N, C-alpha and C positions, 0 to 999 in steps of 0.2 A: 504492500499500500503506499501510495506517495504521501509526503508532508501535508501536499494541499489536500488529499483526499482525507488524511487523517483529521485534518482541522475541519474541512466541512462535515464529516461526519461525527463530529464529536466525540474524537476517538473511539468511533465503531459504532457508536449508538443508533446512529442513522441507518445501520444494516438490521436493527431489529424489525419484527414484524408481529403483528400487524402495526398499522399507525406509526411510522418513524417519526412524524412530527409531534405526536403526543409523547413518546419518549423523550425526544429532544427537548421539549419544553419541562417536562417531569425530572430529567437528571440535573437540572441547575435549581431546582426548588430548596434544597438544603442551602444554599446561599443566603437565603433569608435570615439565617441565623447570624450571619456577619453584620446585619443591619444594612440600612438605605444606601448609604454612601459606598459601600463595597459592590452592592448589587449595582448601582450606577457606574462604577468603574470597571466592573466586569462586563458589563452590557458594552460600554465603549470598545474594551480590548477584543471581546469576540465579535463585535462589530466591524471592527478594522481586520482583525484576523482573518473575519468572513470574506472581508471585500477581497483580501490578498488571496485567499484560496479558493474562491469561487471563480477569481479571473484567471487562474491557472489549471482550471478544469478543461477537460474538451467538451465537457456539456454545458459550458459557461453561458450560451446563448439561452439555455433553458434551466427551469428549476426541478432536477430530479427529485423525487421523495427521499433520496437518502441524503441530500444534504439539508442538514438540521441545525447548522451553527447559527442560521439566521432565527430559528426557533428560540434557540438558547439566548441569543441576544435579546429578541423582544420580550421572552418571559422575564430576563432578569430587568427590562424597564419596568415592567408592571411591577415587580416585588419592589423594586427602590421605592415606589408608592406607599410601600408599608413600614410602620415604625419598627424600631428593634424590638424583639420580644411579642410582635403580632402573635395572636393565636391562631390555630390551625384553621378556623373559619375564614379569616381573612386570607391566608395564602391559597386556600381552596377556591376562594372569590378569586384571586388575580390569577391564579390557573384556569379557572372555568373561563373568565372574562378575555382573557388572552386567547384562549382556544377558540372561543367564538367569534371574535374579531378576525381571527386569522384565517378561519374556515369560511365565514359568510363574506368576507372582504368588502365591508361596509365604505362607501365614498372614498376618501382619499386611500384607503389599503387596497379597493381595488384599482384605482388608477395606478399606484405604484406596482402592483402584480402585473401591470401590462407592460411595464418598461422593460427593456432589453437590458441583457448584460448582468455583471454582478452586482450594480446598484439596484436593480430592479429586484434581485433574487431578495438583496437584504432588505431592501426599503420596506416591502409590505408588511414585513413581519415586524420592524421597528416602529412603524407606524400603528401596527396593531398592539403593541406593548405602549405605546405612548396612549391610545386611547383608554387601554384598560387602565393605564394609571391615572388618568384623568378621572374615568367612573370611580375608581378607588379612592381619589381624593376627596371627591365630592360625596361619597359614600360615609368617609371618614369623619366629614365635617357635619354631617347630618345626625350620626351617630352619637 
């Protein structure tokens, strides 16, 4: 396995079946224990690593299902909206909201999904994560 594919699959997680995107989102959930600043920093790191990796894949013009570094980055953005010590219901909400926006691709997420190349592969999940973070922020303010 090349380094680019290793990064793109999040160390092989993207090769798990069924639902590799869900696995890619789930594998980063423990990062919530580090707190929001770490989640944000890791999201940035995965986003940049993903741009590099996807840009070096032969499939770089498409978004193959086994590329899950984008799901990891997006999920980490959603987790960054949670305070340190957030309980499992909040973590579950972050996971479900991110997956909902990633799968249904509302508004800007759908637009980003139609973009070509590594930026398009990464951007739809980053926007899905940002939308999930926004919803979580509003929910936390109301609760």
